[in-house]
PAMI-591777 format. One line per 2 residues: number of its first residue (from 1); for each residue x, y negated, z of N, C-alpha, C. Coordinates in Angstrom, 3 decimals. Each point is the difference from the previous one (the first is absolute). Last residue first. Layout:
NUM) X Y Z X Y Z X Y Z; ...;
This chain:
231) 23.986 0.132 -18.389 -1.209 -0.129 -0.370 -0.748 -1.293 1.060; 4.352 2.174 0.835 -0.116 -1.177 -0.742 -1.466 -0.468 -0.824;
229) 2.637 4.006 3.978 -1.217 -0.386 -1.303 0.098 -1.273 -0.194; 1.935 3.137 3.179 1.058 -0.509 -0.827 -0.779 -0.653 -1.284;
227) -3.285 1.807 4.319 1.993 -0.572 -0.100 1.055 -0.652 -0.550; -5.131 0.949 -1.952 0.766 0.498 1.039 1.639 -0.493 0.363;
225) -5.738 -1.773 -1.177 1.436 -0.284 -0.168 1.258 1.172 0.631; -5.702 -0.358 -0.603 0.823 0.092 1.252 1.707 0.268 -0.973;
223) -5.457 -2.208 -1.202 1.617 0.822 -0.464 0.855 0.386 1.242; -4.469 -2.358 -0.470 -0.073 1.889 0.721 1.088 0.061 -0.580;
221) -3.262 -4.810 1.175 1.114 1.102 -0.565 0.693 1.120 -0.054; -2.802 -5.008 1.200 0.182 1.336 0.344 0.629 -0.004 -1.219;
219) -1.697 -4.515 2.484 1.012 0.675 -0.905 -0.133 1.728 0.086; -1.411 -3.555 2.914 -1.261 0.217 -0.339 0.392 1.448 -1.695;
217) 2.920 -3.256 3.519 -1.178 0.997 0.694 -0.831 1.212 -0.873; 1.812 -4.494 -1.861 1.362 1.316 -0.110 -0.599 1.699 0.773;
215) -2.706 -3.895 0.181 -0.087 0.424 -0.938 1.200 0.569 -0.487; -0.356 -2.470 3.412 -0.821 0.932 0.253 -0.331 0.583 -1.470;
213) 3.222 -2.527 1.149 0.211 0.949 0.721 -1.371 0.772 0.004; 0.486 -3.807 -2.461 1.209 0.585 -0.612 0.034 1.461 0.491;
211) -2.758 -3.396 2.130 -0.897 0.508 -1.550 0.979 1.021 -0.497; 0.840 -2.204 4.180 -0.888 0.385 -0.156 -0.725 0.974 -0.823;
209) 3.691 -3.014 -0.596 0.603 0.463 1.079 -1.614 1.630 -0.242; -0.587 -4.429 -1.738 0.220 0.577 -0.807 0.873 1.763 0.494;
207) -2.489 -3.140 2.880 -0.682 0.210 -1.124 0.144 1.038 -0.917; 2.888 -2.719 3.107 -0.853 1.624 0.527 -0.368 0.114 -1.032;
205) 3.604 -1.858 -2.364 -0.504 -0.177 1.626 -1.104 0.740 0.056; 5.575 -1.182 -2.502 -1.576 1.239 -0.279 -0.993 -0.322 1.668;
203) 4.632 -2.302 -1.628 -1.430 0.029 -0.529 -1.011 0.474 0.085; 4.625 1.787 0.672 -0.501 -0.571 1.333 -1.186 -1.450 -0.408;
201) 2.717 3.530 -3.152 -1.858 0.496 0.751 -0.175 -0.753 1.135; 4.411 -0.511 -1.761 -0.829 -0.191 -1.474 -1.467 0.078 0.917;
199) 3.597 1.005 2.717 -0.181 -1.521 -0.577 -0.881 -0.449 -1.236; 0.823 4.932 1.700 -0.483 -0.730 1.057 -0.630 -1.654 -0.018;
197) 2.815 2.318 -3.727 -1.443 0.564 0.148 -0.678 -0.437 0.711; 4.209 -1.098 0.605 -0.177 -0.788 -1.472 -1.683 0.539 0.010;
195) 2.312 2.394 3.186 -0.198 -0.757 0.297 -0.084 -1.436 -1.144; -0.665 5.465 1.030 0.720 -1.157 -0.580 0.144 -1.556 0.156;
193) -0.696 4.344 3.397 -0.380 -0.846 -0.696 0.370 -0.646 -1.048; 0.688 2.465 4.068 0.478 0.420 -1.471 -0.581 -0.226 -0.867;
191) -0.739 -0.897 4.846 0.938 -1.064 -0.796 0.829 1.284 -0.792; -4.528 -1.150 3.043 0.563 1.042 -1.265 1.029 -1.135 -0.737;
189) -1.660 -1.448 3.981 -0.025 0.742 0.332 0.217 1.334 -1.450; -1.105 -5.074 0.888 1.759 0.240 -0.101 -0.166 1.634 -0.067;
187) -4.279 -2.510 0.273 0.898 0.187 0.780 1.779 0.160 0.265; -3.305 0.084 -3.872 0.284 -1.286 0.188 1.192 -0.293 1.520;
185) -1.099 4.255 -1.800 0.735 -0.031 -0.712 0.111 -2.093 0.297; -3.665 2.976 2.497 2.140 0.781 0.006 0.672 -0.807 -0.907;
183) -4.872 -1.031 -0.877 0.778 -0.831 1.376 1.321 0.517 0.437; -1.768 1.953 -3.814 0.037 -1.391 -0.647 0.960 -0.651 1.472;
181) -1.294 4.728 0.197 0.846 -0.742 -0.661 0.235 -1.425 -0.497; -3.862 1.301 1.635 0.599 0.427 1.275 1.807 -0.402 -0.777;
179) -4.223 0.882 -2.806 0.175 -1.235 0.161 1.162 -0.185 1.437; -0.332 3.801 -2.152 0.878 -0.608 -0.973 -0.624 -1.527 0.943;
177) -1.235 3.505 2.137 0.899 0.140 -0.331 0.732 -1.297 -0.801; -4.889 1.045 0.503 0.639 -0.936 1.159 1.759 -0.019 0.037;
175) -2.632 1.552 -3.350 -0.086 -1.075 0.018 0.474 -0.601 1.078; 1.876 5.485 -2.139 -1.115 -1.096 0.795 0.206 -1.575 0.192;
173) 1.205 3.163 -4.435 0.152 -0.467 1.536 -0.617 -0.626 0.787; 0.563 1.738 -4.889 -0.404 1.312 1.018 0.873 -0.358 1.061;
171) 1.917 -2.765 -3.154 -1.654 0.658 -0.063 0.364 0.816 1.101; 4.016 -2.613 -1.147 -0.851 -0.169 0.655 -1.079 0.150 -0.026;
169) 5.083 2.061 -0.974 -1.527 0.225 -0.191 -0.578 -1.333 0.830; 5.102 -1.261 -0.387 -0.654 1.347 0.369 -1.404 -0.006 -0.450;
167) 5.082 -0.976 -1.438 -1.195 -0.406 0.358 -0.937 0.628 0.261; 4.653 0.484 -1.293 -0.474 0.375 1.652 -0.632 -0.905 -0.041;
165) 1.897 1.097 -4.163 -0.018 -1.435 0.466 -0.393 -0.032 1.611; -0.376 3.605 -2.748 1.167 -0.099 -0.198 0.475 -1.349 0.956;
163) -4.309 2.042 -0.240 0.608 0.410 0.547 1.258 -0.258 -0.051; -4.621 -3.039 -0.246 1.014 0.677 -0.789 1.659 0.814 0.824;
161) -6.547 -1.447 0.413 1.505 -0.275 0.335 1.364 0.449 -0.979; -5.460 -0.056 -0.134 0.772 1.179 0.446 1.663 -0.024 0.218;
159) -4.311 -3.369 -1.305 1.156 -0.012 1.422 0.196 1.299 0.051; -1.870 -1.123 -4.284 -1.020 0.453 1.365 0.481 0.379 1.018;
157) 2.171 -2.112 -2.671 -1.080 -0.985 -0.730 -1.460 0.951 0.937; 6.094 -0.612 1.263 -1.027 0.124 -1.103 -1.423 -0.056 0.177;
155) 3.728 -1.520 2.121 -0.553 1.133 1.023 -1.136 1.266 -0.638; 2.929 -4.014 -2.010 1.241 0.325 1.227 -1.471 1.538 0.874;
153) -1.821 -3.252 -2.956 1.434 0.317 -0.893 0.571 0.879 0.582; -4.207 -1.654 1.919 0.210 1.583 -0.971 1.131 -0.135 -0.786;
151) -1.701 -3.877 3.018 0.838 1.919 0.543 0.216 0.608 -1.266; -2.300 -4.744 -0.483 1.361 -0.353 1.102 1.028 1.519 0.055;
149) -4.962 -0.610 -3.239 1.100 -1.281 0.352 1.452 0.470 0.882; -3.334 3.250 0.353 0.336 -0.115 -0.680 0.970 -0.691 -0.609;
147) -1.425 -0.372 4.093 0.841 1.134 0.097 0.294 -0.023 -1.758; -3.443 -3.704 1.431 1.705 0.251 0.496 0.986 0.762 -0.604;
145) -4.479 1.137 -0.935 0.698 -1.393 -1.061 1.438 -0.041 1.117; -3.270 2.500 2.104 0.675 1.202 -1.136 0.459 -1.275 -1.080;
143) -1.668 -1.367 4.345 1.029 0.389 0.097 0.867 0.904 -1.777; -3.946 -2.842 0.512 1.294 -0.586 -0.124 1.076 0.805 -0.143;
141) -3.696 2.526 0.394 0.265 -0.933 -1.919 1.034 -0.466 0.594; -1.550 2.338 4.063 0.565 0.296 -0.964 0.573 -0.624 -1.389;
139) -2.565 -2.029 4.730 1.246 -0.638 -1.223 1.009 1.291 -0.586; -3.707 1.183 2.886 -0.599 -1.186 -0.228 0.793 -0.866 -1.052;
137) -0.085 4.705 2.589 -0.422 -0.417 -2.258 -0.069 -1.522 -0.057; 1.959 2.257 3.840 -1.503 -0.186 0.507 -1.057 -0.131 -1.310;
135) 4.463 3.006 0.891 -0.327 -1.137 0.423 -1.434 -0.583 0.208; 2.467 4.770 0.524 -0.213 -0.635 -1.165 -0.713 -1.839 0.586;
133) 3.024 5.958 1.138 -1.589 -2.243 0.732 0.726 -0.130 -0.780; 0.063 4.955 -2.195 0.752 -1.345 0.624 -0.494 -1.175 0.915;
131) -0.275 5.258 -3.017 -1.136 -0.841 0.730 1.277 -1.120 1.130; 1.852 3.383 -3.255 -0.988 -0.958 -0.769 -0.857 -0.541 0.746;
129) 5.409 1.979 0.851 -1.462 -0.477 0.311 -1.111 -0.447 -0.799; 4.592 2.724 -1.636 -0.539 -1.102 0.868 -1.563 0.008 0.609;
127) 3.325 4.544 -0.543 -1.084 -0.504 -0.942 -0.693 -1.627 0.769; 5.556 2.099 1.057 -1.542 0.266 0.324 -0.897 -1.236 -0.677;
125) 4.393 0.515 -0.799 -0.385 0.856 -0.848 -1.490 0.558 0.412; 3.453 -3.407 2.374 -0.129 -0.070 -2.119 -1.232 0.421 -0.659;
123) 1.170 0.851 4.564 -1.025 -0.967 0.172 0.122 -0.262 -1.509; 3.805 2.702 0.796 -1.432 0.822 0.318 -1.382 -1.163 -0.256;
121) 4.309 -1.250 -0.867 -0.091 0.701 -1.099 -1.431 0.348 0.755; 1.873 -2.716 3.316 -0.548 -0.577 -1.754 -0.821 0.507 -1.029;
119) 3.072 2.416 4.238 -2.213 -0.259 -0.074 -0.175 -0.696 -1.009; 4.310 1.473 -0.221 -1.001 0.824 -0.489 -1.481 -0.357 0.078;
117) 3.901 -3.199 0.436 -0.465 0.304 -1.799 -0.980 1.225 0.310; 1.698 -2.272 3.867 -0.951 -0.280 -0.478 -0.807 0.289 -1.692;
115) 3.234 2.756 2.726 -1.337 -0.149 0.858 -0.937 -0.874 -1.553; 4.454 0.326 -0.791 -0.860 1.022 -0.240 -1.251 0.271 0.204;
113) 2.791 -3.616 1.840 -0.169 -0.066 -0.834 -0.940 1.052 -0.524; 0.476 -0.601 4.655 0.775 1.026 -0.550 -0.737 -0.663 -1.525;
111) -1.924 -0.769 4.635 1.428 -0.555 -0.057 0.604 0.593 -1.587; -3.883 1.665 1.750 -0.421 -0.904 -0.106 1.196 -1.054 -0.430;
109) 0.259 3.616 3.183 -0.196 0.264 -1.261 -0.376 -0.592 -1.182; 0.928 -1.589 4.311 1.252 0.651 -1.062 -0.314 0.974 -1.073;
107) -2.828 -4.296 2.322 -0.234 1.065 0.409 1.222 0.303 -1.033; -1.874 -3.863 0.003 1.271 -0.257 0.603 0.237 1.776 0.064;
105) -3.501 -1.757 -2.651 1.275 0.125 -0.679 0.979 0.122 0.967; -3.919 -0.416 1.927 -0.456 0.955 -0.492 1.032 -0.024 -1.040;
103) -0.195 -3.833 2.411 0.156 1.093 0.963 -0.156 1.489 -0.576; -0.375 -4.056 -2.805 1.126 0.506 0.737 0.545 0.615 1.215;
101) -4.317 -0.716 -1.943 0.939 0.500 -1.118 1.260 -0.076 0.545; -3.237 -2.069 2.788 0.100 1.431 0.240 0.801 0.691 -1.447;
99) 0.840 -5.036 0.652 -0.522 1.486 1.044 0.185 1.008 -0.556; 0.868 -3.283 -3.342 -0.944 0.555 0.277 0.706 1.276 1.634;
97) 2.006 -3.672 -4.811 -0.366 0.411 2.041 -1.345 0.407 0.144; 4.303 0.195 -3.535 -1.721 -0.107 -0.457 -0.277 -0.202 1.581;
95) 4.417 0.820 -1.122 -0.469 -1.028 -0.944 -1.342 -0.274 -0.320; 2.685 3.002 3.046 -0.949 -1.438 0.621 0.333 -0.645 -0.638;
93) 1.600 4.242 -1.365 0.716 -1.018 0.733 -0.816 -1.035 0.501; -2.684 4.112 -1.139 1.978 0.315 0.904 0.914 -1.123 0.296;
91) -4.227 -1.369 -2.757 -0.302 0.763 1.203 0.890 0.408 1.022; 1.158 -0.645 -4.977 -0.172 -1.191 0.655 -0.426 -0.280 2.078;
89) 0.230 4.641 -2.940 1.358 -0.423 0.348 0.170 -1.896 0.583; -4.175 2.475 -1.667 0.544 0.497 1.509 1.629 -1.004 0.314;
87) -2.230 -1.423 -3.926 -0.472 -0.320 1.284 0.621 0.539 1.265; 1.528 1.068 -4.050 0.237 -1.093 0.628 -0.457 -0.819 0.914;
85) -1.752 4.072 -2.346 1.220 0.448 0.657 1.058 -1.143 0.797; -4.123 -0.379 -1.934 -0.501 0.555 1.287 1.757 0.342 0.462;
83) -0.143 -1.229 -5.033 -0.786 -1.244 1.570 -0.096 -0.047 0.900; 1.015 3.463 -2.644 1.317 -1.083 -0.295 -0.964 -1.113 0.986;
81) -3.465 3.202 -1.461 1.578 0.715 0.308 0.755 -0.868 0.786; -5.214 -1.761 -0.531 1.428 0.364 -0.649 1.397 0.277 0.200;
79) -5.206 1.433 1.629 0.685 -1.184 0.439 1.611 -0.172 -1.027; -4.047 3.295 1.057 0.212 -0.199 -0.554 0.994 -1.135 -0.782;
77) -2.020 0.402 5.124 -0.166 1.168 -1.017 0.057 -0.697 -1.837; -0.060 -2.376 4.598 1.438 -0.256 -0.545 0.003 1.216 -1.370;
75) -3.182 -4.018 2.686 -0.345 1.469 -0.448 1.625 0.535 -1.043; -0.376 -3.651 4.509 -0.333 0.201 -1.384 -0.115 1.405 -0.331;
73) -1.730 -3.166 4.285 1.079 1.676 -0.151 0.001 0.141 -1.181; -2.843 -3.190 2.468 0.665 -0.320 -0.500 1.203 1.335 -0.756;
71) -3.946 0.440 2.775 1.425 -0.501 0.582 0.754 -0.266 -0.551; -4.734 1.052 -1.915 0.248 -0.671 0.929 0.859 -0.403 1.072;
69) 0.965 2.834 -3.857 -0.346 -1.485 -0.560 -0.161 -0.953 1.114; 3.059 4.264 -0.235 -2.080 -0.392 0.650 0.299 -1.147 -0.523;
67) 3.165 4.017 -2.194 0.206 -0.571 0.718 -1.590 -0.173 0.933; 1.422 3.428 -4.079 -0.711 -1.495 0.522 -0.358 -1.057 0.789;
65) 2.726 5.381 -0.097 0.452 -1.880 -0.537 -0.721 -1.199 -0.324; -1.230 4.906 1.502 0.056 -0.395 -1.252 0.563 -1.373 -0.031;
63) 0.029 1.225 4.317 -0.087 1.232 -0.888 0.312 0.149 -1.557; 0.382 -4.516 3.335 -0.429 1.334 -0.634 0.327 0.627 -0.402;
61) 1.895 -3.851 1.734 -0.478 -0.038 -1.295 -0.763 1.090 -0.532; 1.759 -0.638 5.012 -0.607 -1.456 -0.918 -0.896 -0.212 -1.215;
59) 1.414 4.529 2.191 -0.460 -0.951 0.857 -0.445 -1.083 -0.587; 2.879 2.516 -2.156 -0.708 -0.049 -0.546 -1.679 -0.546 0.946;
57) 5.505 -0.378 0.184 -1.070 -0.593 -0.981 -1.026 0.262 -0.231; 3.614 2.912 1.846 0.100 -1.450 0.195 -0.875 -1.129 -0.234;
55) -0.363 5.183 -0.298 1.003 -0.355 1.472 -0.187 -2.025 0.095; -1.760 1.891 -4.521 -0.536 0.815 1.208 0.437 -0.475 1.173;
53) 2.627 -1.203 -3.458 -1.189 -0.531 0.131 -1.116 0.274 0.890; 4.541 2.647 -0.935 -0.695 -1.265 1.013 -0.253 -1.141 -0.103;
51) -0.863 4.457 -2.440 0.024 -0.221 1.299 0.680 -0.966 0.606; -0.512 -0.084 -4.263 -1.679 -0.038 0.409 0.151 0.482 1.972;
49) 4.181 -0.741 -2.784 -1.080 -1.000 -0.666 -1.011 -0.033 1.659; 2.240 3.731 -1.519 0.469 -0.704 1.137 -0.793 -1.275 0.022;
47) -1.273 2.182 -3.350 -0.360 0.737 0.776 0.561 -0.303 1.741; 1.702 -2.279 -4.448 -1.566 -0.478 0.464 -0.240 1.342 0.898;
45) 4.320 -1.280 -2.081 -0.521 0.679 1.042 -1.392 -0.342 0.493; 3.913 -1.865 -3.586 -0.758 -0.443 0.768 -0.830 1.221 0.522;
43) 5.416 -1.733 -1.516 -1.671 0.926 -0.629 -0.667 0.169 1.285; 3.001 -4.296 -0.472 0.200 0.946 -0.040 -0.813 0.576 -0.763;
41) 0.332 -3.994 -1.230 0.433 1.065 -0.375 0.182 1.660 0.506; -1.200 -4.783 1.895 -0.718 0.448 -0.599 0.421 1.328 -0.694;
39) 2.322 -2.253 3.317 -0.692 1.146 0.799 -0.848 0.442 -1.400; 2.892 -4.005 -0.292 0.513 1.687 0.027 -0.343 0.957 0.342;
37) -2.185 -4.090 -0.178 0.083 0.205 -1.270 1.155 1.233 -0.258; -1.302 -2.113 4.566 -1.502 0.776 -1.089 0.605 0.595 -1.351;
35) 2.870 -2.058 3.114 -0.062 1.177 0.545 -1.363 0.569 -1.059; 0.963 -4.591 -1.219 0.925 0.705 -0.315 0.219 1.586 0.611;
33) -3.274 -2.974 1.179 -0.252 -0.133 -1.657 1.253 1.072 -0.469; 0.639 -1.725 4.374 -0.780 0.868 0.217 -0.579 0.652 -2.117;
31) 2.966 -3.497 1.714 0.435 1.375 -0.059 -0.751 1.212 0.472; -1.048 -4.093 -3.770 0.463 -0.218 0.691 0.854 1.512 0.900;
29) -3.266 -1.809 -3.121 2.032 -0.340 -0.675 0.360 0.362 1.381; -6.048 0.118 -1.865 0.987 -0.207 1.127 1.658 0.606 -0.022;
27) -4.921 -1.019 -1.722 1.073 0.228 -1.307 0.784 -0.729 1.072; -5.452 2.175 0.283 1.496 0.256 0.604 1.340 -0.303 -0.888;
25) -5.989 -1.608 0.291 1.729 0.028 -0.593 0.911 1.179 0.743; -4.597 -1.590 1.458 0.697 0.984 0.841 1.218 0.618 -1.292;
23) -2.901 -4.338 -0.327 -0.804 1.639 -0.019 0.901 0.946 0.260; -1.095 -4.833 2.316 1.067 1.110 -0.372 -0.367 0.851 -0.808;
21) -1.988 -4.653 0.063 -0.042 1.445 -0.288 0.903 0.565 0.032; -1.185 -4.494 3.111 1.404 0.570 -1.420 -1.321 1.178 0.324;
19) -0.845 -3.940 2.445 -0.556 -0.228 -1.168 1.304 1.369 -1.152; -1.375 -0.799 5.659 1.002 -0.667 -1.068 -0.761 0.676 -0.825;
17) -2.387 -0.307 3.900 1.538 -0.522 0.836 0.833 0.195 -1.581; -4.742 0.390 -0.536 0.311 -1.234 0.484 1.613 0.208 0.649;
15) -2.304 3.422 -1.719 0.811 -0.722 -0.885 0.563 -1.127 0.968; -2.298 3.034 2.090 0.604 0.170 -0.103 1.750 -0.921 -1.030;
13) -4.757 -0.870 1.020 0.414 -0.511 0.749 1.675 0.393 0.397; -3.185 1.071 -3.837 -0.029 -1.512 0.113 1.615 -0.482 1.323;
11) -2.028 4.892 -0.247 0.472 -0.234 -0.642 0.949 -1.717 -0.132; -3.564 1.612 2.207 0.808 -0.133 0.544 1.226 0.020 -0.610;
9) -4.299 -1.433 -1.800 0.476 -1.235 1.214 1.323 1.057 0.463; -2.014 2.674 -3.045 0.574 -0.793 -0.462 0.894 -1.297 0.824;
7) -1.570 5.162 1.408 -0.472 -1.256 -0.082 1.166 -1.336 -0.537; 0.321 5.585 -0.655 0.757 -1.023 0.982 -0.781 -1.134 -0.332;
5) -2.327 5.070 -1.118 1.320 -0.886 -0.121 0.431 -1.387 1.050; -1.476 5.780 0.363 -0.798 -1.403 -0.158 1.345 -1.695 -0.476;
3) 0.731 5.450 -1.717 -0.620 -0.565 0.981 -0.534 -1.408 0.231; -0.881 4.764 -3.005 0.737 -1.786 -0.139 -0.118 -0.553 1.431;
1) -0.139 5.531 -0.484 -0.473 -1.397 -0.447 0.786 -0.906 -0.052;
């Protein structure tokens, strides 16, 4: 069942903290990025990834990787492999702020680059969620227009992202999580965001953010690119 949307006044309250739409690109070039790139060629063991996920991740992200829109927990099922590896490296290196994720990544079993690859490969092969939390639907046309004009060059017409450039899929994702990332970036908690992209998107207002997040939360895609896919 599709979960109840957040109300627009709540979104506008969040937007008043910042006007950044950080649609979670990952163009880092520091130690975490280097570690992730060294990890990527490692052979992925999805069975081991499943075991690691069940031991460390399912309590929040769910047994199917669908997350929880009401709690702002993202769905990870079917996400881009290279992007997931980089995010795990970033959480391990504190380039992304999250007390819960830092606690999880402190486990010895997840400190190894091999573990990042295994978990990412497992998540990538899970069927993506077909029922995510959505917004009110009042500004989806506006969001569609903005996305088509400003975002498709990187994320693609259907928001599938790009494996080669660490660009995530934005479809099959919870509205609340997309909104929350705006706040996290505005507060300086996403250190792996391209600064030029952030500056470019500083002009987005609350209605723009609402529309884009709502539009993306309704996009669906069934493709599950494998660990080394370029699709």
